[in-house]
Structures are given as structure tokens and as C-alpha cells.
C-alpha positions in Angstrom: 97.3 125.6 98.7 98.0 121.9 98.5 99.4 120.7 101.9 98.7 118.2 104.6 96.6 119.8 107.3 96.2 117.0 109.9 95.9 113.3 110.5 93.2 111.4 108.7 93.9 107.9 110.2 96.8 105.8 111.3 96.5 102.1 110.7 98.0 99.3 112.9 98.4 95.7 111.8 96.7 93.2 114.1 96.2 89.5 114.4 93.6 89.9 117.2 91.0 92.5 116.2 88.8 91.9 119.2 91.6 92.3 121.7 92.8 95.6 120.1 89.2 97.0 119.9 88.5 96.1 123.5 91.7 97.7 124.7 91.3 100.9 122.8 87.6 101.2 123.7 87.6 100.2 127.4 91.1 101.3 128.5 91.4 104.5 126.3 87.7 105.3 125.8 87.8 105.5 122.0 84.5 104.7 120.1 84.3 102.1 117.3 83.1 103.8 114.1 83.5 101.0 111.5 84.3 97.3 111.2 84.3 96.1 107.6 86.0 94.2 104.7 89.0 96.0 103.3 88.5 97.1 99.7 90.2 95.0 97.1 92.1 92.8 99.6 90.5 89.3 99.9 89.9 88.2 103.4 91.2 91.4 105.0 89.2 93.5 107.5 89.4 97.1 108.7 88.3 98.7 112.0 88.1 102.5 112.5 87.9 104.1 115.9 87.2 107.8 116.6 90.2 109.9 117.6 89.0 113.5 117.6 88.9 114.7 114.0 91.0 111.7 112.9 90.6 108.0 113.1 92.7 105.2 114.6 92.5 102.1 112.4 93.4 98.4 112.7 94.0 96.1 109.7 93.7 92.3 109.8 95.2 90.8 106.7 95.3 86.9 106.4 98.8 85.8 107.4 99.2 88.4 110.2 98.6 85.7 112.7 101.6 83.7 111.4 104.1 86.5 111.8 106.0 86.5 115.1 106.7 89.7 117.1 110.4 90.2 117.5 111.4 93.2 119.6 114.2 95.2 118.0 113.0 94.1 114.5 109.2 94.1 114.0 108.5 96.2 117.2 110.4 98.7 119.3 108.7 97.5 122.5 109.0 101.0 124.0 109.7 104.5 122.8 113.3 104.0 123.6 113.7 100.7 121.6 115.2 100.2 118.2 113.2 98.6 115.3 113.4 98.2 111.6 113.4 101.4 109.5 109.9 102.2 108.3 108.2 100.3 111.2 105.9 102.3 113.4 108.2 103.0 116.5 105.5 104.3 118.9 102.1 106.0 118.8 101.3 109.2 120.7 97.6 110.0 121.2 96.5 113.5 122.2 94.5 115.0 125.0 93.8 118.7 125.5 95.0 119.6 129.0 97.2 118.3 131.9 94.0 117.5 133.8 92.9 115.4 130.9 96.2 113.6 130.9 95.9 112.7 134.6 92.4 111.6 134.1 93.6 109.3 131.3 96.3 107.9 133.5 93.6 107.2 136.1 91.5 105.4 133.5 94.3 103.3 132.2 95.4 102.3 135.7 91.8 101.5 136.7 91.8 98.9 134.0 94.9 97.2 135.6 97.4 98.6 133.0 100.7 100.0 134.2 101.4 103.5 133.0 104.3 105.9 133.8 104.5 109.7 133.9 103.6 112.4 133.2 107.0 113.4 131.9 107.6 117.0 130.8 109.4 117.4 127.4 109.0 121.2 127.0 106.8 120.9 123.8 104.5 118.4 125.5 103.9 116.3 128.6 103.4 112.6 128.2 102.5 109.3 129.9 103.7 105.9 128.6 102.3 102.4 128.6 102.0 99.2 126.5 99.2 98.0 124.3 98.2 94.6 122.9 100.5 92.8 120.5 103.5 94.8 121.7 102.3 98.3 120.9 104.4 101.1 122.4 101.8 103.8 123.4 101.9 107.4 124.7 99.3 110.0 125.5 100.4 113.6 125.3 99.2 117.1 125.9 100.6 120.4 124.7 98.3 122.2 127.0 101.0 123.2 129.4 104.0 123.3 127.0 106.8 125.4 128.3 108.4 125.7 124.8 105.8 124.9 122.2 106.8 123.5 118.8 106.9 126.4 116.4 108.4 127.7 113.1 111.1 129.8 114.8 113.8 127.1 115.1 113.6 126.7 118.9 113.5 123.0 118.5 116.3 122.6 115.9 119.4 121.2 117.6 122.4 122.0 115.5 124.3 118.8 116.7 121.4 116.7 115.6 121.2 118.6 112.3 124.8 117.7 111.7 124.3 114.0 112.7 121.4 113.9 110.1 123.7 115.3 107.4 121.4 118.3 106.8 123.0 121.6 105.6 121.7 125.0 106.5 120.3 125.5 103.1 118.6 122.1 103.3 117.3 122.9 106.7 115.8 126.2 105.4 114.1 124.2 102.6 112.7 121.6 105.0 111.3 124.3 107.2 109.7 126.2 104.3 108.7 123.8 101.6 107.6 125.4 98.3 103.8 126.0 97.9 102.0 124.0 95.3 98.5 124.8 94.1 97.9 121.6 92.2 96.9 121.2 88.6 93.3 120.1 89.0 94.2 116.4 89.0 95.7 116.4 85.5 99.3 115.2 86.4 99.8 111.8 84.8 101.2 108.8 86.5 105.0 109.0 86.2 107.0 106.2 84.6 108.3 103.6 87.0 111.5 104.8 88.6 113.3 102.2 90.8 115.0 104.9 92.8 111.6 106.2 94.1 109.6 104.7 97.0 107.0 102.0 96.1 104.5 99.8 97.8 105.6 96.2 98.1 103.1 94.5 95.7 104.1 91.6 93.6 105.8 92.9 90.4 103.1 91.7 88.0 100.3 93.2 90.1 102.2 96.5 90.5 102.8 96.7 86.7 99.0 96.3 86.2 98.3 98.9 88.9 100.6 101.4 87.2 98.9 100.8 83.9 95.4 101.2 85.4 93.6 104.5 84.6 92.8 106.7 87.6 89.1 106.4 86.7 89.2 102.7 87.4 90.4 103.2 90.9 87.5 105.8 91.5 85.0 103.3 90.1 86.5 100.2 91.8 86.7 98.5 88.4 90.1 97.0 89.0 90.9 93.8 87.0 93.6 92.7 89.5 91.4 93.1 92.6 88.3 91.6 94.1 85.2 92.3 92.0 83.4 95.4 93.4 80.1 93.4 93.8 81.9 91.3 96.4 82.8 94.3 98.5 80.4 95.7 101.0 79.9 99.4 101.2 82.8 101.0 103.0 85.4 98.5 101.9 88.9 100.0 101.3 
């Protein structure tokens, strides 16, 4: 069945790659796996750090260093803060047990970083702290959850359902999305529809991307991107 089965990676924008990598390695104990040019994006770099079976990534794109952080717009500043729709509001990293959570709190504090908690939420227990460049960070464990997240509707609040404008039929569909087996990769690129979500590429580039055969992406033979011979192995 075609469905999402976990996290592959989450990518955070940075203007100071070294500061972020040092924080996530020294303070949080995550190992660096890759540091390389981003495929098809001139002057941009990626870093990938190990996060269990997933990866935590940073992306430096030229111009990042010229964008000011503005809390309430570009950043939430904390898990309780507002920010623009579509912006990453906070990041919660996972550990297995309550003991691991306290050990992580000790590690973070031993590096001189303030951290609060643990706070019990029922489905998990969490600690909270800030990261470089205004990141709002959390570490959580479900190892002692008193009411684990499940498919039985325990964590569906009817008042919040009403606030979200979700009917009972819509809720049932959200909780049980239809299965889809896929069509062996034969579904063609649909025609451009302004009402659908899109990446924010320049219009002329996006039009070329939509007209580019799938095979060209697989082979990195993209007329509107960097020549593949200029990209080191592992570029994205």
C-alpha cells in the first residue's frame, strides 16, 4: 500500500551552518552524516545529521544571511508563539524513555543551555529549549504516555473539531484515508492548476520544470539547473 511510514528528513534553513552543526552535535549528541552541495541549486549547501532512522538537515541557500529573523512572522520563538502559516513552528525530537529524557536534559544543561520540563502531556512528556537562529526546540518521549496517541479517537476534541470546521463525515475520512496501491509510476504530470499548492519557483523556471520529463530528473539532465558535471556526488 502506498502510504507515508515515517520521517525521512526535516530541513531547516540556516545562515550559519557551523553554529547549527556544533549545537546539534555537541549539545544534542547528533552525528554529522553529510555536508555537500545541494543538487541543482547554485551556491547552496546541505548538511544531514543522524536522527535514528531519519535525518535532520540544514540548508544554506545564498541570501539566507540577508533575511532578518522577526518573531511572530518568520519564527514562533517558542512553542506558544505565532508565526506565518506554513513556517515551521517548532521541532520535537524523540528519545525512547523518561530516563533518556532526563539524561538529555542533563546534557543540554551541561552545555550551558537553559531547558524547561519535563512536562507531561498524556500522549508524551517533553522538555523545551531554544536553538541557534531562533529555533524553538523540544525533546519528547512517549515511553511513559498515560494516554498514547491511537486510532480510537481519544485525542479528538469535539470543540477543536468544530473550530477547525471539520464535519463528522470529514473527520471519519481524515482518520481513515482511502488506500492507494499506486500505478507503477505511470501517472502523468497533471496540468497546472492555480488552485493546487505549488513550490515558489520563478514562473518561467516552473513552466520548464512542469514540461521536463520525469526521466530527466532521474538522470539530472535538467536544462534549467546546474550542469550535473558541476555537482559532486550526493548533491540534491
